[in-house]
C-alpha positions in Angstrom: -7.3 -18.2 19.1 -7.5 -22.0 19.0 -5.2 -23.5 21.6 -4.4 -27.1 20.7 -3.3 -29.2 23.8 -1.0 -32.2 23.6 -2.6 -35.1 21.9 -2.7 -38.3 24.0 -4.8 -40.4 21.5 -5.1 -40.0 17.7 -8.8 -41.0 17.7 -10.7 -38.1 19.3 -10.6 -34.3 19.1 -13.0 -31.8 20.5 -13.4 -28.1 19.5 -14.5 -26.3 22.7 -16.6 -23.1 22.9 -16.7 -21.9 19.3 -19.8 -20.3 17.8 -21.3 -22.3 15.0 -22.5 -20.6 11.7 -25.7 -22.3 10.6 -27.8 -21.8 7.5 -30.7 -19.4 8.0 -29.7 -18.6 11.6 -28.7 -14.9 12.0 -26.6 -15.4 15.1 -24.2 -18.3 15.8 -24.7 -20.5 18.8 -21.9 -21.8 21.1 -21.2 -25.5 20.6 -18.6 -28.2 21.2 -17.7 -30.3 18.2 -16.5 -33.8 18.8 -14.4 -35.3 16.0 -13.4 -38.9 15.6 -10.2 -39.1 13.5 -11.2 -37.0 10.5 -15.0 -37.0 10.7 -17.5 -35.0 12.9 -19.0 -37.4 15.4 -21.3 -35.1 17.5 -22.3 -31.5 18.1 -23.1 -30.7 21.7 -23.6 -28.1 24.4 -20.5 -26.4 25.8 -18.7 -28.8 28.3 -20.1 -31.9 26.7 -18.6 -35.2 27.8 -16.0 -36.7 25.5 -13.9 -39.9 25.6 -10.9 -39.9 27.9 -7.7 -38.6 26.4 -9.5 -36.5 23.8 -7.4 -33.7 22.3 -9.0 -30.3 23.1 -8.9 -27.2 20.9 -10.0 -24.0 22.6 -12.1 -22.0 20.1 -13.3 -19.2 22.5 -14.0 -16.1 20.5 -14.1 -18.0 17.2 -16.8 -18.3 14.6 -16.9 -21.7 13.0 -18.0 -22.3 9.5 -17.5 -25.2 7.0 -14.5 -24.9 4.8 -15.4 -23.0 1.6 -15.2 -25.0 -1.6 -13.9 -23.6 -4.9 -15.9 -25.1 -7.7 -13.6 -24.0 -10.5 -10.0 -22.9 -10.6 -6.8 -23.5 -12.6 -3.7 -24.4 -10.5 -1.4 -23.7 -13.4 -2.6 -20.1 -13.5 -1.0 -19.1 -10.2 2.4 -18.4 -11.7 0.8 -16.0 -14.2 -1.0 -13.7 -11.7 -0.8 -10.1 -12.9 0.5 -10.8 -16.4 -2.5 -9.3 -18.2 -5.0 -6.4 -17.8 -7.4 -5.8 -20.7 -7.9 -9.4 -21.8 -11.0 -11.0 -23.1 -11.3 -14.8 -22.7 -10.1 -15.2 -26.3 -7.0 -13.0 -25.8 -6.3 -15.0 -22.6 -6.4 -18.2 -24.6 -4.1 -16.6 -27.3 -1.7 -15.7 -24.5 -1.6 -19.3 -23.2 1.8 -20.3 -24.7 3.4 -17.1 -23.3 1.9 -17.2 -19.8 1.9 -21.0 -19.3 4.6 -22.3 -21.7 7.8 -24.2 -20.9 6.7 -25.3 -17.5 8.9 -27.9 -15.7 7.4 -30.5 -13.4 8.7 -28.4 -10.5 6.9 -25.4 -11.9 3.6 -27.3 -12.0 4.1 -28.3 -8.3 5.0 -24.7 -7.4 2.1 -23.1 -9.2 -0.4 -25.4 -7.6 1.2 -24.9 -4.2 0.8 -21.1 -4.5 -2.9 -21.5 -5.1 -3.4 -24.1 -2.4 -1.7 -21.9 0.1 -3.8 -18.9 -0.8 -7.0 -20.8 -0.6 -6.3 -22.3 2.8 -5.2 -18.9 4.2 -8.6 -17.5 3.0 -10.8 -20.3 4.4 -11.1 -22.6 1.4 -10.5 -26.3 2.1 -11.3 -28.0 -1.3 -11.2 -27.1 -4.9 -11.9 -28.3 -8.5 -8.7 -27.7 -10.3 -8.6 -27.8 -14.1 -4.9 -27.9 -14.6 -3.2 -27.7 -18.0 -0.1 -29.3 -19.6 0.9 -28.8 -23.3 0.6 -30.6 -25.6 -1.0 -33.3 -23.4 -1.2 -34.3 -19.7 1.5 -36.4 -18.1 1.5 -38.7 -15.2 4.4 -36.8 -13.7 2.7 -33.4 -14.1 -0.6 -34.6 -12.5 1.3 -36.2 -9.6 3.3 -33.0 -9.0 0.0 -31.0 -8.8 -1.5 -33.6 -6.5 1.6 -33.5 -4.3 1.2 -29.8 -3.8 -2.3 -30.2 -2.4 -1.2 -33.0 -0.2 1.7 -31.0 1.1 -0.5 -28.0 1.9 -3.2 -30.2 3.5 -6.0 -29.3 1.1 -8.6 -31.4 -0.8 -8.8 -31.2 -4.5 -10.5 -32.8 -7.6 -7.7 -32.6 -10.2 -8.8 -32.6 -13.8 -6.4 -32.5 -16.8 -7.7 -29.8 -19.1 -7.6 -31.3 -22.6 -8.6 -30.7 -26.2 -7.5 -32.0 -29.6 -8.1 -28.7 -31.5 -6.2 -25.5 -30.9 -8.0 -22.2 -30.1 -7.3 -21.0 -33.7 -8.8 -24.1 -35.2 -11.8 -23.9 -32.9 -13.0 -20.4 -33.7 -14.8 -20.4 -37.2 -12.9 -18.1 -39.6 -10.1 -17.1 -37.3 -7.3 -19.0 -39.1 -8.4 -17.4 -42.4 -8.3 -14.0 -40.8 -4.6 -14.4 -39.9 -1.9 -13.1 -42.2 0.0 -16.1 -43.8 3.1 -15.6 -41.6 1.0 -15.7 -38.4 -1.0 -18.6 -39.7 2.2 -20.6 -40.1 3.3 -19.5 -36.6 0.2 -20.8 -34.9 0.6 -24.2 -36.6 3.1 -25.1 -33.8 0.3 -24.6 -31.3 -1.5 -27.6 -32.5 -2.5 -30.1 -29.8 -1.3 -33.7 -29.7 -3.2 -36.2 -31.8 -6.6 -37.3 -30.5 -5.5 -40.9 -29.7 -2.3 -39.9 -27.9 -4.1 -37.4 -25.6 -6.8 -40.0 -24.7 -4.0 -42.5 -24.1 -2.1 -40.0 -21.9 -5.3 -39.5 -19.8 -5.9 -43.2 -19.6 -2.3 -43.7 -18.4 -2.8 -41.0 -15.8 -5.8 -42.7 -14.4 -4.1 -46.1 -14.5 -1.1 -44.9 -12.6 -2.8 -42.6 -10.2 -1.4 -42.7 -6.7 -3.4 -40.0 -5.1 -5.4 -40.5 -1.9 -9.0 -40.6 -3.2 -10.2 -39.0 0.0 -8.0 -36.0 -0.5 -7.1 -35.6 -4.1 -9.3 -37.2 -6.7 -9.2 -37.3 -10.5 -11.7 -35.9 -13.1 -11.8 -35.4 -16.8 -12.0 -31.9 -18.3 -12.5 -31.5 -22.1 -11.7 -27.9 -21.9 -14.2 -26.2 -24.2 -16.6 -28.4 -26.3 -15.9 -26.9 -29.7 -12.1 -27.2 -29.0 -12.7 -30.9 -29.1 -13.7 -33.2 -32.0 -16.7 -35.4 -31.3 -14.4 -38.4 -31.3 -12.4 -36.8 -28.6 -15.5 -35.8 -26.5 -16.8 -39.4 -26.7 -13.4 -40.7 -25.7 -13.5 -38.4 -22.6 -17.0 -39.6 -21.8 -16.0 -43.2 -22.1 -12.9 -42.8 -19.9 -15.0 -41.0 -17.3 -17.8 -43.5 -17.3 -15.3 -46.5 -17.2 -13.6 -45.2 -14.1 -16.5 -43.4 -12.4 -14.9 -40.0 -12.8 -16.7 -36.6 -13.0 -16.4 -34.3 -16.0 -16.0 -30.5 -16.1 -16.0 -28.2 -19.2 -16.1 -24.5 -20.0 -19.5 -24.1 -21.6 -20.9 -20.8 -23.0 -18.4 -18.8 -21.0 -18.2 -16.0 -23.6 -20.5 -15.0 -26.5 -17.8 -15.9 -28.9 -18.0 -19.5 -27.5 -21.8 -19.5 -27.8 -21.7 -18.4 -31.4 -18.8 -20.7 -32.3 -20.8 -23.6 -30.9 -23.9 -22.7 -32.9 -21.9 -22.3 -36.1 -20.1 -25.6 -35.5 -23.1 -27.8 -34.3 -26.2 -25.9 -35.3 -27.3 -25.9 -31.7 -26.0 -24.9 -28.3 -22.8 -26.3 -26.7 -24.9 -27.8 -23.9 -27.3 -29.5 -26.3 -24.5 -30.9 -28.3 -22.7 -32.3 -25.3 -25.9 -33.8 -24.1 -26.5 -35.4 -27.5 -23.1 -37.1 -27.1 -24.0 -38.4 -23.6 -21.7 -36.2 -21.5 -24.3 -34.4 -19.4 -25.4 -36.0 -16.2 -25.1 -35.8 -12.4 -21.3 -35.9 -12.5 -21.0 -33.1 -15.1 -20.1 -29.5 -14.3 -20.5 -26.5 -16.6 -17.9 -23.8 -15.9 -19.3 -20.3 -16.2 -22.5 -20.8 -18.2 -22.8 -17.0 -18.8 -24.5 -17.6 -22.2 -26.7 -20.6 -21.3 -30.3 -20.2 -22.6 -33.4 -21.3 -20.7 -33.5 -24.6 -22.5 -29.8 -25.3 -21.6 -30.6 -24.6 -17.9 -33.6 -26.8 -17.9 -31.6 -29.6 -19.5 -28.8 -29.3 -16.9 -31.4 -29.2 -14.1 -33.2 -32.3 -15.5 -29.9 -34.2 -15.8 -28.8 -33.3 -12.3 -25.7 -31.4 -13.5 -23.9 -28.5 -11.9 -22.7 -25.0 -12.9 -19.6 -23.5 -11.4 -20.4 -19.8 -11.2 -17.3 -17.6 -11.5 -18.5 -14.0 -11.3 -15.0 -12.5 -10.8 -13.5 -13.8 -14.0 -16.7 -13.3 -15.9 -16.4 -9.6 -15.3 -12.6 -9.5 -15.5 -12.7 -11.0 -19.0 -15.8 -9.1 -20.1 -17.7 -12.3 -20.6 -20.9 -11.1 -19.1 -23.1 -11.8 -16.0 -24.3 -15.3 -15.4 -27.9 -15.6 -14.2 -27.7 -17.7 -11.0 -31.3 -17.1 -10.1 -32.5 -18.6 -13.4 -30.1 -21.6 -12.9 -31.5 -22.3 -9.4 -35.0 -22.0 -10.6 -34.3 -24.5 -13.4 -33.1 -27.0 -10.8 -29.4 -26.6 -11.5 -26.9 -27.3 -8.7 -24.8 -24.1 -8.5 -21.3 -23.9 -6.9 -19.1 -20.8 -6.6 -15.6 -20.6 -8.1 -12.7 -18.1 -8.3 -11.4 -19.3 -11.7 -7.6 -19.1 -12.2 -5.3 -16.3 -10.9 -4.2 -15.6 -14.5 -7.7 -14.3 -15.2 -9.3 -13.4 -11.9 -6.2 -12.4 -9.9 -6.8 -14.2 -6.6 -8.1 -17.4 -5.0 -10.4 -15.6 -2.5 -13.7 -17.4 -2.1 -15.0 -14.7 0.2 -14.6 -12.3 -2.7 -16.2 -14.7 -5.1 -19.2 -15.0 -2.7 -19.5 -11.2 -2.5 -19.3 -10.8 -6.2 -21.9 -13.6 -6.8 -24.3 -11.6 -4.6 -23.6 -8.3 -6.3 -23.8 -9.7 -9.8 -27.3 -10.9 -9.1 -28.3 -7.4 -7.9 -27.1 -5.5 -11.0 -29.1 -7.6 -13.4 -32.5 -5.9 -12.7 -34.4 -3.9 -10.1 -36.7 -6.8 -9.0 -35.1 -7.2 -5.6 -37.2 -10.2 -4.8 -35.4 -12.0 -7.6 -32.0 -11.3 -6.2 -29.8 -14.1 -4.8 -29.8 -14.0 -1.0 -26.6 -14.3 1.1 -27.9 -17.6 2.4 -28.1 -19.0 -1.2 -24.6 -17.7 -1.9 -23.1 -19.3 1.2 -25.0 -22.6 0.4 -23.5 -22.5 -3.2 -20.0 -21.9 -1.9 -20.2 -24.9 0.5 -23.0 -27.5 -0.2 -23.3 -26.6 -3.9 -19.6 -26.7 -4.6 -19.2 -29.9 -2.6 -21.8 -31.6 -4.8 -20.1 -30.4 -8.0 -16.8 -31.9 -6.7 -18.5 -35.2 -6.0 -18.1 -34.7 -2.2 -21.8 -33.9 -1.6 -22.3 -36.4 1.2 -19.1 -35.6 3.1 -18.2 -31.9 2.7 -19.9 -28.5 2.9 -21.5 -28.8 6.3 -20.5 -28.9 10.0 -22.7 -31.9 11.0 -22.3 -35.5 12.2 -21.0 -37.7 9.4 -19.3 -34.9 7.5 -15.5 -34.5 7.3 -14.1 -32.1 9.9 -13.2 -29.3 7.5 -13.7 -26.2 9.7 -12.7 -22.6 9.4 -12.1 -20.5 12.6 -12.9 -16.8 12.2 -11.8 -14.4 14.8 -15.0 -12.6 16.0 -12.9 -9.7 17.1 -11.6 -9.0 13.7 -12.8 -5.6 12.3 -14.7 -7.4 9.5 -16.9 -9.1 12.1 -17.7 -5.9 14.1 -20.6 -5.4 14.8 -21.9 -8.9 14.3 -25.6 -8.6 13.5 -26.3 -11.3 10.9 -23.4 -13.8 10.5 -24.4 -14.9 7.0 -24.6 -11.4 5.7 -21.3 -10.6 7.2 -19.6 -13.7 5.8 -20.8 -12.9 2.2 -20.7 -9.1 2.2 -18.1 -8.1 4.7 -15.5 -10.9 5.2 -12.5 -10.8 2.9 -10.3 -13.5 4.5 -8.8 -11.2 7.0 -10.7 -12.8 9.9 -9.4 -16.3 9.2 -7.4 -17.4 12.2 -7.1 -21.1 11.7 -8.2 -23.8 9.3 -8.8 -27.5 9.9 -9.0 -30.2 7.2 -10.0 -33.7 8.1 -9.6 -33.0 11.9 -6.0 -31.7 11.3 -4.9 -28.1 11.6 -3.3 -26.8 8.4 -3.5 -23.1 9.3 -3.0 -21.9 12.9 -2.9 -18.3 14.0 -2.8 -17.1 10.4 0.2 -19.2 9.4 0.4 -22.3 7.2 1.8 -25.2 9.1 3.1 -27.2 6.2 4.3 -24.5 3.7 7.4 -22.3 4.0 6.1 -19.0 2.8 9.6 -17.5 2.5 10.7 -20.4 0.3 7.5 -20.2 -1.7 8.0 -16.6 -2.5 11.7 -17.1 -3.4 10.9 -20.1 -5.6 8.1 -18.2 -7.4 10.4 -15.2 -8.1 13.1 -17.5 -9.6 10.5 -19.4 -11.7 9.0 -16.3 -13.1 12.3 -14.9 -14.1 13.4 -18.1 -15.8 10.0 -18.6 -17.6 10.1 -15.0 -18.8 13.3 -15.8 -20.6 12.1 -19.2 -22.0 8.8 -17.7 -23.2 10.3 -14.6 -24.8 9.4 -15.7 -28.4 5.9 -16.8 -27.2 5.4 -13.3 -25.8 6.5 -11.7 -29.1 4.1 -13.9 -31.0 1.2 -12.9 -28.7 1.9 -9.2 -29.4 1.6 -9.9 -33.1 -1.6 -11.9 -32.7 -3.3 -9.6 -30.2 -4.6 -7.0 -32.7 -6.0 -9.7 -35.0 -7.7 -11.8 -32.4 -8.7 -8.6 -30.5 -10.6 -7.4 -33.5 -11.9 -10.6 -35.0 -13.5 -12.1 -31.9 -15.4 -9.0 -30.7 -16.7 -8.7 -34.3 -17.9 -12.3 -34.1 -19.5 -11.6 -30.8 -21.3 -8.5 -32.1 -23.2 -10.6 -34.6 -26.9 -11.0 -33.8 -28.5 -14.4 -34.1 -31.1 -16.8 -33.0 -31.1 -20.6 -33.1 -33.3 -23.5 -34.1 -31.9 -25.7 -31.4 -31.7 -28.9 -33.4 -31.3 -27.4 -36.8 -28.9 -25.0 -38.5 -27.9 -21.7 -36.9 -30.2 -18.9 -38.2 -28.6 -15.4 -38.4 -30.8 -12.3 -38.3 -29.9 -9.1 -40.0 
């Protein structure tokens, strides 16, 4: 296990004798890694000369790989882990006021801290967090989430997830399908007015106090057809004005895809591109129902897709085609999605599922995603989606010193024949011994250094008990809505169709 000696200078650190995981290399080689402050300065042979007074970390017996990067998650979802079982995406959205309602600022910090703690303990050092506040984002809420990542020692791109239409307004025909009593009940789920949400986001950007090297801001119009065109253009303008990336759930479920076609007469991707949102700083979450033209458009624009195989299966949304995305030139990252719909923040599991999902889509084995491609997506691909493409995702000179130490004697690594195959197919987080972010240890010998786990568990238990009481009526309303939404949306998804991409939606019978 890494043994950190007393620091005599803050400038230099050397990791001695670890074995480096490298793309395309079956067996890791032993190296020393010299770090200047927070950045990798040099890789060298064991025993390499270092500046006098350099802090030494003994990595004998450790496998070293770049911190995994979660391309899509929801920090607010960590207090709702385990609340649902047989949920489609649309039922999850219906449950939102129950599972995420009445959160205090302290709850928002706590929920985010739970996720950050889990990710670090499982070898993930950065994430793209689409966090949610109802009815609109607040400076205090965003700062609370940012403080959680700062406390844990993790990097994040933090994007307020926003819309100016409710779920019930966004799905064509759903409001009309509700009994009058329930229709009246869901009126209170309306989002804040368009102008006020855009102003709230602008205020958040204006008053942002985060460290742009550790926690950055982004803009996340949650689902395109949950947003008026005026709102989408407002998000675009805010992002462009401040140089912020954008992230949106696009074609996650078939219901989404059909709703987009009914609303716009074309795909969600094509409509967002028409409004000028799609570009190198744009990330599509999920993309299960993207068509070939969508993928080509995203590739041509330099956009990314955050592939979330766990939640796509968990919510019955389908199997995204990562091979076709890559062949279309799309940058692909890997994500876990939120713990309220995929149950954990384990990027090792997400990698394994990404590999397996590719393999069950057809027998042409030469078309399957390789473990090397999966690992690349979970590091380099995700880093690019987060806007850290030139500083994260690799252990190489000039990159930030975000390093995961895996114990080669852990049962997951025995026998070690091909390290990439083992990382993607065998590792589950159990071999993670220590984690470094920016040259600073944040996990050592399987323990978080800056989070009190006993307090975290106690605070979570108290929060869940209190929120259960506060959201009792929201839970009761969900129980009434479930049979209506649970029959209407699958019926909509069962409808066959084809599309003239820039004309009206054409339905086949």
